[in-house]
C-alpha angles and dihedrals in degrees: 000000000000089000090056090050091051091049092052090048092050090048091051091050091049090049091050092048093049094047091048089050091051094048091049091068095059121093125187090271132017139153117253136169105253121201129198132170133207122190093288113041146338123272125202128192138159113259141168110258115202122209109196129155090358091300134104123239140176128196118206143151127271089233095050114112093241093062098068089038090057092046089056094041118012093194116115141170130197131193122206115194114219104211119200129172095257109012135021135213136180147220119215119193124193134184143093131309124232118207104228114225099166105115093206092057092043090051091048090058093047090052095044102046121050093198090060091045089052090065104028127027100178128054092223094055104131089217092061116091120183115189126196110207110218100202113206098176144010131207111204129190113182116222108271096020126109100210132058130221122224115219125188112212 
């Protein structure tokens, strides 16, 4: 029984170390490949991923193709390339988007990021879409490794 307890404790420590390693790669703003899917097929595009208050966010326009795709199917996936001098790795995050309606949060992002402010000056602008990415899982391949680890969040 004690052996099982030690194994669980070691697994929890390994999980904590891997998740801390994953979080350490994210800056406040980075480019990722962001995938959505409507009823027909997947769509992938580069986007700015925001990492604020230990959460992931995306700002986009109401008229952008991804917005109706995400209203039909809120599932997403992003891929962040970890570029090193010799070998690369990646972090994939998957989950569901949440369309943010809270005006205080929307205003915070307009004030914080000039590229958002460039397109939308007011938090109630109907053209301004702020998405919170609720990540349910990560797939992580360390630079130089050939296999990836799947982590449920």
